[in-house]
Structures are given as structure tokens and as C-alpha cells.
C-alpha positions in Angstrom: -15.1 -28.5 27.5 -15.1 -25.4 25.2 -11.8 -26.5 23.7 -13.7 -29.3 21.9 -16.2 -26.9 20.3 -16.0 -24.8 17.1 -14.9 -21.2 17.3 -18.4 -20.0 16.6 -19.8 -22.0 19.6 -17.1 -20.5 21.9 -18.0 -17.0 20.7 -21.7 -17.6 21.4 -21.0 -19.0 24.8 -19.0 -15.9 25.7 -21.6 -13.6 24.2 -24.3 -15.4 26.2 -22.3 -14.8 29.4 -22.5 -11.0 28.8 -26.2 -11.1 27.9 -27.1 -13.2 30.9 -25.9 -10.4 33.2 -26.7 -7.2 31.3 -29.9 -7.9 29.3 -33.5 -8.2 30.5 -33.2 -12.0 30.5 -35.4 -13.3 33.4 -34.5 -17.0 33.2 -31.8 -19.1 31.7 -33.1 -22.7 31.2 -30.7 -25.6 31.3 -31.5 -29.3 30.7 -29.1 -30.5 33.3 -27.5 -29.6 36.6 -24.1 -30.1 35.0 -24.9 -27.6 32.3 -26.1 -25.1 34.8 -22.9 -25.5 36.9 -20.6 -25.2 33.9 -22.3 -22.0 32.6 -22.2 -20.4 36.0 -18.5 -21.3 36.1 -18.2 -19.5 32.8 -19.7 -16.4 34.3 -23.4 -16.8 33.6 -25.8 -15.4 36.1 -26.6 -17.9 38.8 -29.7 -16.1 40.0 -31.4 -16.6 36.7 -30.6 -20.3 36.4 -33.4 -22.8 36.1 -33.0 -26.6 35.4 -35.7 -28.4 33.5 -34.6 -31.9 32.6 -35.5 -33.5 29.3 -38.5 -35.9 29.3 -39.2 -39.2 27.5 -42.2 -40.5 25.6 -42.8 -43.8 27.3 -45.4 -44.8 24.7 -42.7 -44.9 22.0 -39.8 -46.0 24.3 -41.1 -49.1 26.1 -40.2 -52.8 26.2 -41.6 -54.7 23.1 -40.6 -58.4 22.7 -42.0 -58.6 19.2 -40.1 -55.6 18.0 -37.0 -56.9 19.8 -37.1 -60.2 17.9 -37.7 -58.5 14.6 -34.9 -56.0 15.0 -32.4 -58.5 16.1 -33.2 -60.6 13.1 -32.8 -57.6 10.8 -29.4 -56.9 12.4 -28.2 -60.4 11.8 -28.1 -61.4 15.5 -28.5 -65.0 16.6 -30.5 -65.7 19.8 -27.3 -66.4 21.8 -25.7 -63.1 20.8 -25.4 -60.5 23.6 -25.9 -57.2 21.9 -24.3 -54.0 23.2 -25.4 -50.6 21.7 -24.1 -47.1 21.6 -25.8 -44.3 19.6 -24.2 -40.9 18.9 -22.4 -39.0 16.2 -18.8 -39.7 15.4 -17.0 -37.0 17.3 -14.0 -36.9 19.7 -16.2 -36.1 22.6 -18.2 -39.4 22.2 -14.9 -41.3 22.6 -15.5 -44.2 20.3 -11.9 -45.1 20.6 -12.3 -46.0 24.3 -15.6 -47.8 23.6 -14.0 -50.0 20.9 -11.0 -50.7 23.0 -13.3 -51.8 25.9 -15.5 -53.9 23.6 -12.4 -55.7 22.3 -11.5 -56.6 25.9 -15.1 -57.8 26.5 -15.3 -60.0 23.3 -12.0 -61.7 24.2 -13.8 -63.1 27.2 -17.3 -63.3 25.9 -17.2 -64.4 22.3 -21.0 -64.0 21.8 -20.8 -60.3 22.5 -21.7 -58.0 19.6 -21.7 -54.2 19.2 -24.1 -52.0 17.2 -23.3 -48.3 16.6 -25.5 -45.7 15.1 -25.3 -42.0 14.4 -23.9 -39.4 12.0 -20.6 -40.6 10.6 -21.0 -44.1 11.9 -20.6 -45.9 8.5 -18.2 -48.2 6.6 -17.0 -45.2 4.7 -15.5 -43.6 7.8 -11.9 -44.5 7.4 -10.9 -43.5 11.0 -13.6 -45.6 12.5 -12.8 -48.6 10.2 -9.2 -48.3 11.2 -10.1 -48.5 14.9 -12.2 -51.6 14.4 -9.5 -53.3 12.4 -6.7 -52.3 14.9 -8.7 -53.9 17.8 -9.7 -57.0 15.7 -13.5 -56.5 16.1 -14.6 -55.4 12.7 -16.6 -58.6 12.1 -18.4 -58.2 15.5 -19.6 -54.6 15.0 -22.6 -53.3 13.0 -22.4 -49.7 11.7 -25.8 -48.2 10.9 -25.2 -44.5 10.3 -28.2 -42.2 11.0 -31.4 -44.1 12.1 -34.9 -43.0 12.7 -36.2 -46.2 14.3 -34.6 -45.7 17.7 -37.2 -47.6 19.8 -36.6 -50.7 17.7 -32.8 -50.4 18.2 -33.0 -50.0 21.9 -35.3 -53.0 22.2 -32.8 -55.1 20.3 -30.1 -54.5 23.0 -29.0 -56.4 26.1 -26.9 -53.5 27.3 -26.4 -49.8 26.4 -23.0 -48.1 26.8 -22.2 -44.4 26.9 -18.5 -43.7 26.5 -18.5 -39.9 26.2 -15.9 -37.6 27.6 -18.4 -34.9 28.1 -22.3 -34.6 28.1 -25.0 -32.4 29.5 -28.1 -34.5 29.7 -27.6 -37.7 27.6 -31.1 -38.6 26.3 -29.8 -42.1 25.2 -29.6 -43.2 28.9 -33.2 -42.2 29.6 -34.4 -43.8 26.4 -32.6 -47.0 27.3 -34.0 -47.1 30.8 -37.5 -46.6 29.4 -37.1 -49.6 27.2 -35.8 -51.7 30.1 -32.2 -51.9 28.9 -29.5 -51.6 31.6 -26.8 -49.0 31.1 -23.1 -48.5 31.6 -22.0 -44.9 31.4 -19.0 -42.7 32.0 -19.4 -40.2 34.8 -20.3 -37.2 32.6 -23.0 -34.5 32.9 -26.1 -35.8 34.6 -25.5 -39.4 33.5 -25.2 -40.7 37.0 -28.5 -38.9 38.0 -30.4 -40.4 35.1 -29.4 -44.1 35.8 -29.2 -43.8 39.6 -29.3 -47.3 41.0 -30.0 -49.0 37.7 -26.6 -49.3 36.0 -22.8 -48.7 36.4 -20.9 -45.4 36.3 -17.2 -45.4 35.4 -14.5 -42.7 34.9 -14.3 -41.3 31.3 -11.4 -42.4 29.2 -10.9 -45.6 31.2 -11.3 -48.5 28.8 -10.5 -51.2 31.4 -13.1 -49.9 33.8 -15.6 -49.6 31.0 -14.9 -53.2 29.9 -15.2 -54.5 33.5 -18.6 -52.9 33.9 -19.8 -54.3 30.6 -18.7 -57.8 31.5 -20.5 -57.5 34.8 -23.8 -57.3 33.0 -23.1 -59.6 30.0 -21.8 -62.4 32.2 
């Protein structure tokens, strides 16, 4: 949704539309079917569209029981804790509000559930995020990590990955989770449903109750 983007991004998208039709451009490469469809709807050339999905390094992203145990200990998790993860920058399009609301519903039924968040702006100094956690009464059950560079370790620590975004193109986090062997719950955005086809649950975006129900299905 271009309304969620900066003015400079909107200008570039519109400029790209013109260039796609009237320049010597031979191919326009997209990482997702959703991205290709959106740009064609914006007026980009459909004849030049080519989709090449992102790939994943399955040497780095793979199940590792030893790494799992070490990372969970580092995060302060007990063996009985059921750890849910969601990794992405703090931005309205990622919809952390719906995620936290859903998690609050989950933890009211499953007291051993815990949530770990990572990404730019995901820190204790983020007053908006802290207020959300306090308002839903889950501040003591959520770990905020900020930017991280040890993603294979974090994925291995999880029991469930959740994507709550309102919009995506090709969310790499889902492919990385699947490569590590972690089941996923995702909103129906971008190519998310294609990525986890048959291996997780897809729910409407912005629906905290549906997201919570899908999370409980796995954790129970």
C-alpha cells in the first residue's frame, strides 16, 4: 500500500512506471507474484515482468538441537516454555499491535507461552511498543532484542513463528523458519501463503482473534 510509504518511495514507484514502458528496459524482476501483480496494477509493463523468488541458505538455516538449547538458555527460557517469535522492524505495516493483542489472548489460555521480538526499533526504549505491552499485560512475557545478527540461533530457539504484517512482498522470515523446521502462522499477505503452503496456518491481516486461534492450535 503506497499510502504507508514515504513520499520519496511513492515518487520512485511512479517514475519506475514511466521508465518501465518508455525506456529500453528488457526485464523487470520481482521477488514475488504479489509484487509483480501490484506493480502491473500501478501501470508497470506486464510484458517485461519476471518473478525470481528469494532463496535460502539451508546450510545456515537448519535444525540444530544444540544451538536451540543454548539460545533458549541465553534468552532465559525454561524447558517448559513455548516460545513464539516474530522478527521485523517496528513499523505500522508489521502490525505489532495485532500481534501483541493476539499473544495476550494466547497467554491467557497457555501460561507457558512466551514471545521474542527482534528488529530495528524493537527495544525497551521504544515507548510506543512498551505501552502496547503494558496495556495488554504481557510485558513480563515478552523479550525485546532489537537488531540481531544471529538469526539461525533465534529461529532454532522457537516453537512457532508468527508473521502479523498488513502487507509484504516475499517475507524471507517464513522461508527461514521453515528451513529451520519451525511451523508458521501468517497473515495472508504477499506470497506468504505460497511460501508455507501446507505447512502452517494463514489468517486474515488485522484479525487478532484469528491470529490467536491459529497460534493456540500449534502451541496446544
